[in-house]
VEXKEVO-323608 format. One record per residue (C-alpha): residue number from 1; residue in one letter; x, y, z. Coordinates in steps of 0.25 Angstrom, whole numbers, plus 2048, in hexadecimal, padded with zeros to 3 digits. Example, Ala and Ser with C-alpha at 12.3 -4.5 7.8 and 13.67 -1.06 7.14 Angstrom:
! VEXKEVO-323608
seq->1	type->a	c1->831	c2->7EE	c3->81F
seq->2	type->s	c1->837	c2->7FC	c3->81D
! end
This chain:
! VEXKEVO-323608
seq->1	type->m	c1->B13	c2->C99	c3->76A
seq->2	type->k	c1->B08	c2->CA1	c3->770
seq->3	type->k	c1->B01	c2->C95	c3->776
seq->4	type->r	c1->B0F	c2->C90	c3->77C
seq->5	type->v	c1->B11	c2->C9D	c3->783
seq->6	type->l	c1->B02	c2->C9D	c3->789
seq->7	type->a	c1->B04	c2->C8F	c3->78D
seq->8	type->l	c1->B11	c2->C92	c3->794
seq->9	type->l	c1->B0B	c2->C9E	c3->79B
seq->10	type->f	c1->AFF	c2->C96	c3->7A0
seq->11	type->a	c1->B09	c2->C8C	c3->7A6
seq->12	type->v	c1->B10	c2->C97	c3->7AD
seq->13	type->l	c1->B03	c2->C9C	c3->7B3
seq->14	type->m	c1->AFE	c2->C8F	c3->7B7
seq->15	type->a	c1->B0C	c2->C8C	c3->7BF
seq->16	type->f	c1->B0A	c2->C9A	c3->7C6
seq->17	type->s	c1->AFC	c2->C96	c3->7CA
seq->18	type->l	c1->B00	c2->C89	c3->7D0
seq->19	type->v	c1->B0B	c2->C8F	c3->7D8
seq->20	type->a	c1->B01	c2->C9A	c3->7DD
seq->21	type->c	c1->AF7	c2->C8F	c3->7E1
seq->22	type->g	c1->B01	c2->C87	c3->7E8
seq->23	type->s	c1->B08	c2->C92	c3->7F0
seq->24	type->k	c1->B04	c2->C97	c3->7FE
seq->25	type->p	c1->B02	c2->CA6	c3->801
seq->26	type->d	c1->B0E	c2->CAD	c3->808
seq->27	type->g	c1->B0F	c2->CA9	c3->817
seq->28	type->e	c1->B09	c2->C9B	c3->815
seq->29	type->e	c1->B0F	c2->C8E	c3->812
seq->30	type->t	c1->B0B	c2->C7F	c3->811
seq->31	type->g	c1->B0D	c2->C75	c3->81B
seq->32	type->t	c1->B18	c2->C6F	c3->813
seq->33	type->d	c1->B20	c2->C7C	c3->814
seq->34	type->y	c1->B20	c2->C7C	c3->823
seq->35	type->p	c1->B28	c2->C80	c3->82A
seq->36	type->n	c1->B31	c2->C8B	c3->823
seq->37	type->q	c1->B33	c2->C94	c3->82F
seq->38	type->p	c1->B35	c2->C93	c3->83E
seq->39	type->i	c1->B2A	c2->C8F	c3->847
seq->40	type->r	c1->B25	c2->C96	c3->853
seq->41	type->f	c1->B22	c2->C8E	c3->860
seq->42	type->i	c1->B1A	c2->C96	c3->86A
seq->43	type->v	c1->B1C	c2->C92	c3->878
seq->44	type->q	c1->B12	c2->C99	c3->882
seq->45	type->y	c1->B1A	c2->C98	c3->88E
seq->46	type->a	c1->B27	c2->C9D	c3->893
seq->47	type->a	c1->B35	c2->C97	c3->88F
seq->48	type->g	c1->B39	c2->C8B	c3->898
seq->49	type->g	c1->B2C	c2->C85	c3->89B
seq->50	type->g	c1->B27	c2->C78	c3->896
seq->51	type->v	c1->B20	c2->C7D	c3->88A
seq->52	type->d	c1->B2C	c2->C85	c3->886
seq->53	type->v	c1->B36	c2->C7A	c3->888
seq->54	type->t	c1->B2D	c2->C70	c3->880
seq->55	type->a	c1->B2B	c2->C7A	c3->874
seq->56	type->r	c1->B3A	c2->C7D	c3->873
seq->57	type->l	c1->B3E	c2->C6E	c3->874
seq->58	type->v	c1->B35	c2->C68	c3->86A
seq->59	type->s	c1->B37	c2->C74	c3->861
seq->60	type->k	c1->B46	c2->C72	c3->861
seq->61	type->y	c1->B44	c2->C64	c3->85B
seq->62	type->a	c1->B38	c2->C67	c3->852
seq->63	type->e	c1->B40	c2->C71	c3->84A
seq->64	type->k	c1->B49	c2->C66	c3->844
seq->65	type->y	c1->B3C	c2->C5F	c3->83F
seq->66	type->l	c1->B35	c2->C6C	c3->83A
seq->67	type->g	c1->B42	c2->C72	c3->833
seq->68	type->q	c1->B3F	c2->C7F	c3->83A
seq->69	type->s	c1->B42	c2->C86	c3->847
seq->70	type->i	c1->B37	c2->C87	c3->852
seq->71	type->v	c1->B38	c2->C94	c3->85A
seq->72	type->v	c1->B32	c2->C93	c3->868
seq->73	type->e	c1->B2C	c2->CA0	c3->86D
seq->74	type->n	c1->B26	c2->CA2	c3->87B
seq->75	type->v	c1->B19	c2->CAA	c3->87A
seq->76	type->t	c1->B15	c2->CAB	c3->889
seq->77	type->g	c1->B0A	c2->CB1	c3->891
seq->78	type->g	c1->AFD	c2->CAE	c3->897
seq->79	type->s	c1->B02	c2->CA0	c3->89B
seq->80	type->g	c1->B03	c2->C9C	c3->88D
seq->81	type->i	c1->AF7	c2->CA2	c3->887
seq->82	type->v	c1->AFF	c2->CAD	c3->87F
seq->83	type->g	c1->B07	c2->CA3	c3->878
seq->84	type->q	c1->AFC	c2->C99	c3->875
seq->85	type->t	c1->AF3	c2->CA5	c3->870
seq->86	type->e	c1->AFF	c2->CA9	c3->867
seq->87	type->l	c1->B01	c2->C9B	c3->862
seq->88	type->a	c1->AF2	c2->C99	c3->85F
seq->89	type->n	c1->AF1	c2->CA7	c3->857
seq->90	type->s	c1->AFE	c2->CA4	c3->84F
seq->91	type->e	c1->AFE	c2->CA1	c3->840
seq->92	type->n	c1->AFB	c2->C92	c3->83D
seq->93	type->d	c1->B06	c2->C91	c3->834
seq->94	type->g	c1->B0F	c2->C87	c3->83C
seq->95	type->y	c1->B19	c2->C91	c3->840
seq->96	type->t	c1->B13	c2->C94	c3->84E
seq->97	type->i	c1->B11	c2->C88	c3->857
seq->98	type->g	c1->B10	c2->C86	c3->866
seq->99	type->m	c1->B0C	c2->C7D	c3->871
seq->100	type->i	c1->AFF	c2->C7B	c3->878
seq->101	type->f	c1->AF9	c2->C73	c3->884
seq->102	type->a	c1->AEC	c2->C6D	c3->88A
seq->103	type->n	c1->AEA	c2->C7A	c3->892
seq->104	type->t	c1->AEA	c2->C82	c3->885
seq->105	type->a	c1->ADC	c2->C7C	c3->883
seq->106	type->v	c1->AD7	c2->C83	c3->890
seq->107	type->d	c1->ADE	c2->C90	c3->88F
seq->108	type->v	c1->AD2	c2->C96	c3->889
seq->109	type->k	c1->ACA	c2->C92	c3->896
seq->110	type->l	c1->AD5	c2->C97	c3->89F
seq->111	type->t	c1->ADA	c2->CA4	c3->899
seq->112	type->d	c1->AD3	c2->CB0	c3->894
seq->113	type->g	c1->AD5	c2->CB4	c3->886
seq->114	type->v	c1->ADA	c2->CA7	c3->881
seq->115	type->t	c1->AD6	c2->CA5	c3->872
seq->116	type->y	c1->ADC	c2->C97	c3->86F
seq->117	type->t	c1->AD8	c2->C89	c3->871
seq->118	type->l	c1->ADE	c2->C7C	c3->86E
seq->119	type->d	c1->AD8	c2->C7D	c3->860
seq->120	type->s	c1->AE1	c2->C8A	c3->85D
seq->121	type->f	c1->AEC	c2->C80	c3->85B
seq->122	type->d	c1->AF0	c2->C75	c3->852
seq->123	type->p	c1->AF8	c2->C6A	c3->858
seq->124	type->v	c1->B06	c2->C66	c3->854
seq->125	type->c	c1->B0A	c2->C5B	c3->85E
seq->126	type->q	c1->B0C	c2->C59	c3->86D
seq->127	type->v	c1->B1A	c2->C5A	c3->873
seq->128	type->n	c1->B18	c2->C55	c3->881
seq->129	type->f	c1->B10	c2->C55	c3->88E
seq->130	type->d	c1->B15	c2->C5A	c3->89B
seq->131	type->p	c1->B0E	c2->C57	c3->8A8
seq->132	type->a	c1->B0D	c2->C5F	c3->8B4
seq->133	type->f	c1->B15	c2->C5C	c3->8C0
seq->134	type->l	c1->B11	c2->C5F	c3->8CF
seq->135	type->v	c1->B1E	c2->C62	c3->8D6
seq->136	type->a	c1->B23	c2->C66	c3->8E4
seq->137	type->r	c1->B30	c2->C6A	c3->8EA
seq->138	type->k	c1->B38	c2->C5D	c3->8EE
seq->139	type->g	c1->B38	c2->C5B	c3->8FD
seq->140	type->s	c1->B2D	c2->C65	c3->900
seq->141	type->e	c1->B20	c2->C62	c3->907
seq->142	type->y	c1->B19	c2->C62	c3->8FA
seq->143	type->d	c1->B22	c2->C57	c3->8F4
seq->144	type->v	c1->B18	c2->C4C	c3->8F8
seq->145	type->p	c1->B10	c2->C42	c3->8F0
seq->146	type->l	c1->B04	c2->C48	c3->8E8
seq->147	type->d	c1->AF9	c2->C43	c3->8F2
seq->148	type->e	c1->B00	c2->C4A	c3->8FD
seq->149	type->l	c1->B02	c2->C57	c3->8F6
seq->150	type->l	c1->AF3	c2->C57	c3->8F2
seq->151	type->k	c1->AEF	c2->C55	c3->900
seq->152	type->m	c1->AF7	c2->C61	c3->904
seq->153	type->t	c1->AEF	c2->C6A	c3->8FB
seq->154	type->k	c1->AE3	c2->C67	c3->904
seq->155	type->e	c1->AEA	c2->C6C	c3->910
seq->156	type->n	c1->AF3	c2->C77	c3->90B
seq->157	type->q	c1->AF3	c2->C81	c3->8FF
seq->158	type->l	c1->AFE	c2->C7B	c3->8F6
seq->159	type->t	c1->B04	c2->C83	c3->8EB
seq->160	type->m	c1->B06	c2->C7E	c3->8DD
seq->161	type->g	c1->B10	c2->C86	c3->8D3
seq->162	type->i	c1->B0B	c2->C86	c3->8C5
seq->163	type->g	c1->B12	c2->C8D	c3->8B9
seq->164	type->a	c1->B09	c2->C93	c3->8AE
seq->165	type->l	c1->AFA	c2->C94	c3->8AD
seq->166	type->w	c1->AF0	c2->C8A	c3->8AB
seq->167	type->q	c1->AF9	c2->C7F	c3->8A7
seq->168	type->a	c1->AF9	c2->C70	c3->8AA
seq->169	type->f	c1->AFD	c2->C73	c3->8B9
seq->170	type->d	c1->AF0	c2->C7B	c3->8BC
seq->171	type->f	c1->AE8	c2->C70	c3->8B7
seq->172	type->v	c1->AEF	c2->C66	c3->8BF
seq->173	type->k	c1->AED	c2->C6F	c3->8CB
seq->174	type->m	c1->ADE	c2->C70	c3->8C8
seq->175	type->t	c1->ADD	c2->C61	c3->8C7
seq->176	type->l	c1->AE3	c2->C5F	c3->8D4
seq->177	type->q	c1->AD9	c2->C68	c3->8DA
seq->178	type->a	c1->ACD	c2->C63	c3->8D3
seq->179	type->d	c1->ACF	c2->C54	c3->8D3
seq->180	type->y	c1->AD8	c2->C52	c3->8E0
seq->181	type->d	c1->AD4	c2->C5E	c3->8E9
seq->182	type->a	c1->AE2	c2->C63	c3->8E9
seq->183	type->p	c1->AE3	c2->C72	c3->8E7
seq->184	type->f	c1->AF0	c2->C79	c3->8E5
seq->185	type->t	c1->AF3	c2->C88	c3->8E5
seq->186	type->r	c1->AF8	c2->C8C	c3->8D8
seq->187	type->v	c1->B05	c2->C95	c3->8D8
seq->188	type->a	c1->B08	c2->C9B	c3->8CA
seq->189	type->y	c1->B16	c2->C9B	c3->8C4
seq->190	type->d	c1->B1C	c2->C9F	c3->8B7
seq->191	type->g	c1->B1F	c2->C91	c3->8B2
seq->192	type->g	c1->B22	c2->C84	c3->8B8
seq->193	type->a	c1->B31	c2->C88	c3->8BB
seq->194	type->g	c1->B2B	c2->C93	c3->8C5
seq->195	type->a	c1->B22	c2->C89	c3->8CB
seq->196	type->c	c1->B2D	c2->C7F	c3->8CE
seq->197	type->t	c1->B36	c2->C8A	c3->8D4
seq->198	type->s	c1->B2B	c2->C8E	c3->8DD
seq->199	type->v	c1->B29	c2->C7F	c3->8E2
seq->200	type->v	c1->B38	c2->C7E	c3->8E4
seq->201	type->a	c1->B38	c2->C8B	c3->8EC
seq->202	type->g	c1->B2C	c2->C86	c3->8F4
seq->203	type->d	c1->B23	c2->C92	c3->8EF
seq->204	type->a	c1->B19	c2->C88	c3->8E9
seq->205	type->n	c1->B16	c2->C7A	c3->8EF
seq->206	type->v	c1->B15	c2->C72	c3->8E2
seq->207	type->a	c1->B15	c2->C75	c3->8D3
seq->208	type->m	c1->B0F	c2->C70	c3->8C6
seq->209	type->v	c1->B1A	c2->C70	c3->8BB
seq->210	type->f	c1->B1E	c2->C69	c3->8AE
seq->211	type->p	c1->B2A	c2->C5F	c3->8AD
seq->212	type->n	c1->B34	c2->C69	c3->8A7
seq->213	type->e	c1->B31	c2->C74	c3->8B1
seq->214	type->w	c1->B35	c2->C6B	c3->8BE
seq->215	type->m	c1->B3F	c2->C61	c3->8B8
seq->216	type->s	c1->B4B	c2->C68	c3->8BD
seq->217	type->y	c1->B45	c2->C69	c3->8CB
seq->218	type->y	c1->B41	c2->C5A	c3->8CB
seq->219	type->q	c1->B50	c2->C57	c3->8C7
seq->220	type->s	c1->B56	c2->C60	c3->8D2
seq->221	type->g	c1->B4C	c2->C5A	c3->8DC
seq->222	type->d	c1->B46	c2->C68	c3->8E0
seq->223	type->l	c1->B38	c2->C64	c3->8DB
seq->224	type->t	c1->B30	c2->C56	c3->8DC
seq->225	type->g	c1->B25	c2->C52	c3->8D3
seq->226	type->i	c1->B18	c2->C4E	c3->8DB
seq->227	type->a	c1->B10	c2->C4A	c3->8CE
seq->228	type->v	c1->B0F	c2->C4B	c3->8BF
seq->229	type->s	c1->B03	c2->C4D	c3->8B7
seq->230	type->a	c1->B07	c2->C42	c3->8AC
seq->231	type->p	c1->B02	c2->C34	c3->8A8
seq->232	type->e	c1->B0F	c2->C2E	c3->8AD
seq->233	type->r	c1->B1C	c2->C33	c3->8B4
seq->234	type->l	c1->B26	c2->C3A	c3->8AC
seq->235	type->d	c1->B34	c2->C34	c3->8A9
seq->236	type->a	c1->B3B	c2->C41	c3->8AE
seq->237	type->f	c1->B33	c2->C41	c3->8BB
seq->238	type->p	c1->B32	c2->C32	c3->8BE
seq->239	type->d	c1->B2F	c2->C34	c3->8CD
seq->240	type->v	c1->B23	c2->C3E	c3->8CB
seq->241	type->p	c1->B16	c2->C36	c3->8CB
seq->242	type->t	c1->B0A	c2->C3A	c3->8C2
seq->243	type->f	c1->AFD	c2->C3F	c3->8C8
seq->244	type->a	c1->AF6	c2->C33	c3->8C3
seq->245	type->e	c1->AFE	c2->C29	c3->8C9
seq->246	type->l	c1->AFC	c2->C30	c3->8D6
seq->247	type->g	c1->AED	c2->C2F	c3->8D4
seq->248	type->y	c1->AEA	c2->C3D	c3->8CE
seq->249	type->d	c1->AE5	c2->C38	c3->8C1
seq->250	type->a	c1->ADF	c2->C45	c3->8BD
seq->251	type->i	c1->AED	c2->C4B	c3->8BB
seq->252	type->n	c1->AF3	c2->C41	c3->8B2
seq->253	type->s	c1->AF6	c2->C49	c3->8A6
seq->254	type->f	c1->AF6	c2->C58	c3->8A9
seq->255	type->g	c1->B01	c2->C5F	c3->8A3
seq->256	type->v	c1->B05	c2->C67	c3->896
seq->257	type->r	c1->B03	c2->C60	c3->888
seq->258	type->r	c1->B0C	c2->C68	c3->87F
seq->259	type->v	c1->B07	c2->C68	c3->871
seq->260	type->i	c1->B0D	c2->C70	c3->865
seq->261	type->v	c1->B03	c2->C77	c3->85D
seq->262	type->a	c1->B01	c2->C81	c3->852
seq->263	type->p	c1->AF6	c2->C8B	c3->850
seq->264	type->a	c1->AE9	c2->C85	c3->84B
seq->265	type->g	c1->AE7	c2->C84	c3->83C
seq->266	type->t	c1->AF6	c2->C81	c3->839
seq->267	type->d	c1->AF8	c2->C79	c3->82C
seq->268	type->p	c1->AF7	c2->C6A	c3->82F
seq->269	type->q	c1->B04	c2->C68	c3->827
seq->270	type->v	c1->B0B	c2->C71	c3->830
seq->271	type->l	c1->B06	c2->C6B	c3->83C
seq->272	type->a	c1->B0A	c2->C5D	c3->837
seq->273	type->k	c1->B18	c2->C62	c3->835
seq->274	type->l	c1->B19	c2->C68	c3->843
seq->275	type->e	c1->B13	c2->C5C	c3->849
seq->276	type->d	c1->B1D	c2->C53	c3->842
seq->277	type->a	c1->B29	c2->C5B	c3->845
seq->278	type->f	c1->B26	c2->C5D	c3->854
seq->279	type->m	c1->B22	c2->C4E	c3->855
seq->280	type->q	c1->B30	c2->C4A	c3->850
seq->281	type->a	c1->B36	c2->C54	c3->859
seq->282	type->l	c1->B2F	c2->C4D	c3->865
seq->283	type->a	c1->B34	c2->C40	c3->861
seq->284	type->d	c1->B42	c2->C45	c3->861
seq->285	type->p	c1->B4A	c2->C3E	c3->86C
seq->286	type->e	c1->B52	c2->C4A	c3->86F
seq->287	type->l	c1->B46	c2->C52	c3->871
seq->288	type->v	c1->B40	c2->C48	c3->87B
seq->289	type->a	c1->B4D	c2->C48	c3->883
seq->290	type->e	c1->B4D	c2->C57	c3->884
seq->291	type->f	c1->B3E	c2->C56	c3->889
seq->292	type->q	c1->B41	c2->C4B	c3->893
seq->293	type->a	c1->B4D	c2->C52	c3->899
seq->294	type->l	c1->B43	c2->C5D	c3->89D
seq->295	type->g	c1->B39	c2->C53	c3->8A3
seq->296	type->m	c1->B30	c2->C56	c3->897
seq->297	type->s	c1->B28	c2->C4C	c3->88F
seq->298	type->v	c1->B27	c2->C4A	c3->880
seq->299	type->v	c1->B19	c2->C45	c3->87D
seq->300	type->p	c1->B17	c2->C47	c3->86E
seq->301	type->a	c1->B09	c2->C46	c3->868
seq->302	type->d	c1->B04	c2->C49	c3->85A
seq->303	type->a	c1->AFC	c2->C56	c3->857
seq->304	type->q	c1->AEE	c2->C4F	c3->858
seq->305	type->t	c1->AF1	c2->C47	c3->865
seq->306	type->a	c1->AF7	c2->C53	c3->86C
seq->307	type->f	c1->AEB	c2->C5C	c3->869
seq->308	type->a	c1->AE1	c2->C51	c3->86D
seq->309	type->s	c1->AE9	c2->C50	c3->87B
seq->310	type->l	c1->AE8	c2->C5F	c3->87C
seq->311	type->k	c1->AD9	c2->C60	c3->87A
seq->312	type->e	c1->AD7	c2->C54	c3->884
seq->313	type->e	c1->ADF	c2->C5B	c3->88F
seq->314	type->g	c1->AD9	c2->C69	c3->88C
seq->315	type->k	c1->ACC	c2->C63	c3->88F
seq->316	type->i	c1->AD1	c2->C5E	c3->89C
seq->317	type->l	c1->AD6	c2->C6C	c3->8A0
seq->318	type->s	c1->AC9	c2->C72	c3->89B
seq->319	type->d	c1->AC1	c2->C6A	c3->8A4
seq->320	type->l	c1->ACA	c2->C6E	c3->8B0
seq->321	type->v	c1->AC8	c2->C7C	c3->8AC
seq->322	type->e	c1->AB9	c2->C7B	c3->8AD
seq->323	type->t	c1->ABA	c2->C72	c3->8B9
seq->324	type->f	c1->AC1	c2->C7E	c3->8C1
seq->325	type->g	c1->AB9	c2->C89	c3->8BA
seq->326	type->v	c1->AC5	c2->C90	c3->8B5
seq->327	type->k	c1->AC2	c2->C9C	c3->8AC
seq->328	type->p	c1->ACA	c2->CA3	c3->8A2
seq->329	type->g	c1->AD4	c2->CAC	c3->8AA
seq->330	type->d	c1->AD3	c2->CA4	c3->8B6
seq->331	type->a	c1->AE1	c2->CA2	c3->8BD
seq->332	type->p	c1->AE4	c2->C93	c3->8C1
seq->333	type->q	c1->AE3	c2->C92	c3->8D0
! end
């Protein structure tokens, strides 16, 4: 009897030991448990811009594949630096994600106090690539072929409206000056919408904007596209030629490559679940239709492909920064 009781007690103790060894401390979970609470999606720019619109649309569709809600939060300031810093410093538990771009790679070279690099993030997937459009008021003296417009910069001081700081637009402007001797005077605006309004009003001669920022002006006939920094013309703007087809090959792929990321060190199983859900969302015909209605593309790519593209483009931007001798804290000219 005594032996039987001891054996039973031993079995119970072994069972408790196995449970304890297989469990995780409070606050932690395995990748198989993920997700069991809402996910926070940090957007580093104001509501209504290209990044915000992209994040909200793709999150809406990804929710049904993750089985959890995704809450988009705008954390603005410092032209995106504040939000990206918060994302990099967040817990790497999969419950905070965000979006980065090629210029994230050079923020540390452009802005004092930046502590993150591309390696501060783990990639989830690429959502899209939005090129930069050079636009002018339709019927104005600046509504001319690109060659003629660039000749005008040598005779007069032309202004170029740009929203945000050190985005693709500034690098297009720098390339026009460095490679084609076509300097523009930069006029800063709070986002592409302000730049478009200024061109329509005649306060700025031209502007660099993303597709969704000038789509309504294109449809109304208030603005016209002079060129787009994409490998080929966009279906939503069929009459706008690319810089490359006009002979300006150095500006054939400047834009914003939007890549969803999590803080570095996130569990690979969690990353895989996020990648699978977002890639399914990006293949959804309804999502594609919503993006196209805004003049935006859907260009999905897996995590590794997306990150490789960011690093390659980041090297190009880094070379431009060095060519122009830009130092941390310098404002784009």
